[in-house]
C-alpha positions as CSV (number, residue, x, y, z in Angstrom):
1,X,-14.6,7.4,-4.5
2,X,-13.5,7.7,-1.0
3,X,-11.1,5.0,0.2
4,X,-9.1,4.1,3.4
5,X,-5.4,4.7,2.9
6,X,-4.7,2.0,5.3
7,X,-6.5,-0.7,3.2
8,X,-4.4,0.2,0.2
9,X,-1.3,-0.2,2.0
10,X,-2.2,-3.6,3.4
11,X,-3.1,-4.7,0.0
12,X,0.5,-3.6,-1.2
13,X,2.1,-5.4,1.7
14,X,0.2,-8.5,0.9
15,X,1.2,-8.4,-2.8
16,X,4.8,-7.8,-1.8
17,X,5.3,-10.1,1.0
18,X,2.7,-12.9,0.8
19,X,4.8,-14.7,-1.9
20,X,7.8,-14.6,0.2
21,X,6.2,-15.7,3.6
22,X,5.4,-19.2,4.8
23,X,2.3,-17.7,6.1
24,X,0.9,-14.1,5.7
25,X,-2.1,-12.5,7.3
26,X,-3.7,-9.0,6.9
27,X,-5.9,-7.1,9.1
28,X,-5.3,-9.6,11.9
29,X,-7.9,-9.2,14.6
30,X,-6.2,-9.3,18.0
31,X,-9.1,-8.2,20.3
32,X,-12.4,-8.1,18.4
33,X,-13.0,-6.3,15.1
34,X,-12.1,-3.0,16.5
35,X,-8.5,-4.0,17.2
36,X,-6.2,-5.4,14.6
37,X,-2.9,-5.6,13.2
38,X,-2.1,-4.3,9.7
39,X,-0.2,-7.5,8.8
40,X,1.6,-10.5,10.2
41,X,4.2,-12.5,8.4
42,X,5.8,-15.9,9.5
43,X,8.8,-17.3,7.8
44,X,9.6,-14.1,5.8
45,X,12.5,-14.5,3.4
46,X,14.2,-13.0,0.4
47,X,13.0,-9.5,0.6
48,X,15.9,-7.0,0.0
49,X,14.4,-4.1,2.0
50,X,12.7,-6.1,4.9
51,X,16.0,-7.9,5.7
52,X,15.5,-7.1,9.4
53,X,12.4,-9.5,9.9
54,X,12.1,-12.1,12.5
55,X,10.5,-15.6,12.5
56,X,7.4,-13.8,13.1
57,X,7.1,-10.1,11.8
58,X,4.1,-7.7,12.5
59,X,3.5,-4.7,10.4
60,X,2.0,-1.2,11.2
61,X,1.4,1.3,8.5
62,X,1.2,4.9,9.2
63,X,-0.2,7.6,6.8
64,X,2.6,9.8,5.5
65,X,0.9,12.9,7.0
66,X,1.1,11.2,10.5
67,X,4.1,11.3,12.8
68,X,4.5,8.1,14.8
69,X,4.4,9.4,18.3
70,X,4.0,8.3,21.9
71,X,0.3,7.2,21.8
72,X,0.9,5.3,18.6
73,X,3.9,3.6,20.2
74,X,1.8,2.4,23.2
75,X,-0.9,1.2,20.7
76,X,1.5,-0.8,18.7
77,X,3.1,-2.4,21.7
78,X,-0.3,-3.3,23.0
79,X,-1.4,-4.9,19.7
80,X,1.9,-6.9,19.7
81,X,1.1,-8.3,23.2
82,X,-2.3,-9.2,22.2
83,X,-1.3,-10.9,19.1
84,X,1.3,-13.0,21.2
85,X,-1.6,-14.0,23.4
86,X,-3.9,-14.9,20.5
87,X,-1.1,-16.8,18.7
88,X,-0.1,-18.6,21.9
89,X,3.6,-17.6,21.4
90,X,6.1,-19.2,23.9
91,X,8.4,-16.7,25.8
92,X,11.2,-17.7,23.3
93,X,8.9,-17.0,20.3
94,X,7.8,-13.6,21.8
95,X,11.6,-12.6,22.3
96,X,12.1,-13.5,18.6
97,X,9.1,-11.4,17.3
98,X,9.7,-8.4,15.3
99,X,7.3,-5.4,15.2
100,X,7.8,-3.2,12.1
101,X,6.4,0.4,11.9
102,X,6.3,2.0,8.4
103,X,6.0,5.9,8.6
104,X,7.2,9.1,7.2
105,X,8.9,10.2,10.5
106,X,8.9,9.3,14.4
107,X,8.6,12.0,17.0
108,X,11.7,12.8,19.0
109,X,10.1,11.3,22.0
110,X,9.9,7.8,20.5
111,X,13.3,8.1,19.1
112,X,14.8,9.0,22.4
113,X,12.7,6.3,24.0
114,X,13.8,3.5,21.5
115,X,17.5,4.3,21.8
116,X,18.5,1.5,19.5
117,X,20.8,0.9,16.5
118,X,20.7,2.5,13.1
119,X,20.6,-0.3,10.6
120,X,20.8,2.0,7.8
121,X,19.7,5.5,7.1
122,X,16.0,5.9,8.1
123,X,15.9,2.3,9.7
124,X,16.2,2.0,13.5
125,X,16.0,-0.9,15.7
126,X,15.6,-1.0,19.4
127,X,13.6,-2.5,22.3
128,X,10.1,-1.5,23.5
129,X,10.4,-3.3,26.8
130,X,10.9,-6.9,25.8
131,X,9.5,-6.2,22.2
132,X,11.9,-5.9,19.3
133,X,10.7,-2.8,17.3
134,X,12.0,-1.5,14.0
135,X,10.9,1.9,12.9
136,X,11.2,2.7,9.1
137,X,11.2,6.5,8.5
138,X,10.6,7.0,5.0
139,X,11.7,10.8,4.9
140,X,15.2,9.6,6.0
141,X,15.8,6.7,3.6
142,X,18.5,7.0,1.0
143,X,17.0,6.8,-2.6
144,X,18.2,3.5,-3.7
145,X,16.5,0.8,-5.8
146,X,15.5,-1.3,-2.6
147,X,14.0,1.6,-0.7
148,X,12.3,3.5,-3.6
149,X,9.0,1.7,-3.2
150,X,8.8,2.4,0.5
151,X,9.5,6.1,-0.2
152,X,6.8,6.3,-2.6
153,X,4.2,4.8,-0.3
154,X,5.3,6.4,2.9
155,X,7.5,9.4,2.4
156,X,5.9,13.0,2.7
157,X,7.0,16.6,1.6
158,X,10.3,17.3,-0.1
159,X,11.5,13.6,0.2
160,X,8.4,12.4,-1.5
161,X,8.9,14.9,-4.2
162,X,12.6,13.9,-4.8
163,X,11.5,10.1,-4.9
164,X,8.9,10.9,-7.5
165,X,11.3,12.9,-9.6
166,X,13.7,9.8,-9.5
167,X,10.8,7.8,-10.9
168,X,9.9,10.3,-13.7
169,X,13.5,11.0,-14.8
170,X,14.2,7.3,-15.2
171,X,10.8,6.6,-16.6
172,X,10.2,3.8,-14.1
173,X,6.7,2.9,-15.5
174,X,6.1,0.1,-12.9
175,X,5.3,2.9,-10.4
176,X,3.2,5.2,-12.5
177,X,-0.2,3.6,-11.7
178,X,0.4,4.0,-7.9
179,X,1.7,7.5,-8.4
180,X,-1.3,8.3,-10.7
181,X,-4.0,7.3,-8.4
182,X,-2.4,7.5,-4.8
183,X,0.2,10.5,-5.2
184,X,-1.8,12.3,-7.8
185,X,-1.0,15.9,-7.0
186,X,2.8,15.6,-6.6
187,X,3.0,13.2,-9.5
188,X,1.3,15.8,-11.9
189,X,3.5,18.5,-10.5
190,X,6.7,16.6,-11.4
191,X,5.4,15.5,-14.8
192,X,4.5,19.2,-15.7
193,X,8.0,20.4,-14.4
194,X,9.8,17.8,-16.5
195,X,7.6,18.5,-19.5
196,X,5.9,15.2,-19.9
197,X,2.3,14.6,-20.9
198,X,0.3,12.7,-18.2
199,X,-2.3,11.8,-21.0
200,X,0.3,9.6,-22.8
201,X,1.9,7.7,-19.7
202,X,1.9,3.9,-19.8
203,X,-0.2,2.8,-16.9
204,X,-0.6,-0.7,-15.7
205,X,-4.3,-0.8,-15.7
206,X,-4.7,-4.3,-14.5
207,X,-2.2,-3.7,-11.5
208,X,-4.2,-0.5,-10.5
209,X,-7.4,-2.5,-10.6
210,X,-6.0,-5.3,-8.5
211,X,-4.7,-2.6,-6.0
212,X,-7.2,0.0,-6.0
213,X,-10.4,-1.3,-7.8
214,X,-12.2,-0.3,-10.8
215,X,-14.4,2.3,-9.0
216,X,-11.4,4.1,-7.8
217,X,-9.5,4.5,-11.0
218,X,-12.3,5.0,-13.6
219,X,-12.5,8.7,-13.1
220,X,-8.8,9.0,-14.0
221,X,-8.5,6.8,-16.9
222,X,-12.0,6.3,-18.2
223,X,-14.3,3.4,-18.9
224,X,-12.8,2.8,-22.4
225,X,-9.4,2.1,-21.1
226,X,-10.6,-0.2,-18.5
227,X,-12.8,-2.2,-20.9
228,X,-9.9,-2.5,-23.3
229,X,-7.8,-4.2,-20.5
230,X,-10.5,-6.2,-18.6
231,X,-13.4,-6.6,-21.1
232,X,-17.0,-5.4,-20.8
233,X,-18.2,-8.2,-18.4
234,X,-15.8,-7.4,-15.7
235,X,-16.6,-3.6,-15.9
236,X,-20.4,-4.0,-16.2
237,X,-20.3,-6.3,-13.1
238,X,-18.5,-3.5,-11.2
239,X,-20.1,-0.3,-12.6
240,X,-23.4,-1.5,-14.1
241,X,-24.6,-1.7,-17.7
242,X,-26.1,1.7,-17.7
243,X,-22.7,3.5,-17.0
244,X,-21.0,1.4,-19.5
245,X,-23.7,1.9,-22.2
246,X,-23.4,5.7,-21.5
247,X,-19.7,5.6,-22.1
248,X,-19.3,3.2,-25.0
249,X,-22.6,3.2,-26.7
250,X,-25.4,0.5,-26.6
251,X,-24.2,-1.2,-29.9
252,X,-20.8,-2.2,-28.4
253,X,-22.2,-3.4,-25.2
254,X,-24.9,-5.4,-27.0
255,X,-22.3,-7.0,-29.2
256,X,-20.4,-8.1,-26.0
257,X,-23.2,-9.1,-23.8
258,X,-26.2,-9.8,-26.0
259,X,-29.5,-8.1,-26.4
260,X,-31.4,-10.0,-23.7
261,X,-28.9,-9.3,-21.0
262,X,-28.7,-5.5,-21.7
263,X,-32.5,-5.3,-21.9
264,X,-32.7,-7.1,-18.6
265,X,-30.1,-4.9,-17.0
266,X,-31.5,-1.7,-18.2
267,X,-35.1,-2.6,-17.2
268,X,-36.3,-1.9,-20.7
């Protein structure tokens, strides 16, 4: 099933940051439906990676295959200005606002323009005019406990592979669902290289469904596993009774839903 990469990362940000923020908004429209911020967090606290956040922090997610360049820089700055207008920020609040860009890497043009301070490897803070901008370049992050999740989501090339190798070697199963469904090719290559069987991995099905949805993961894990975790009712609601009957057999579905429901759904 086709899906938007950006939507997945917004869901991930919300899951991670919403519990730590006084207010969290995703897909924030700043100038109609066509122009929006990926996320905005107010009062963000106690996140060991995003320790550079401000009273209000805006987030822009860039796909790992995309370099954060000059045009994207202008767009990010414009959206931040429009957000300030929409939120009716005072000049003091605007000066305290922090715009975070999560990407695999930034162009040399943007790096030269920013000319800020390196907070740590891969994390740079500077001024985009009067806007505080923090660029997180996943390809340059050190592989540590606090940065590993960022690497898995945003790194590319050899840096991504090294991060995936770290996960597999340490058997960090909490990351397996994301790798299985989002970083599939690299994950399978690393598993094969390390002699591990992808078919016997422990996958957090519930977590994967929450993040990606049933339709995205069913082709990888099958209807049987999803039903085992979530029950027939939930899966039928998403996939339809015909698909579930085809996979599990009519007797099992009838046992769970009853004859009348199955007959009605199938139009028999």
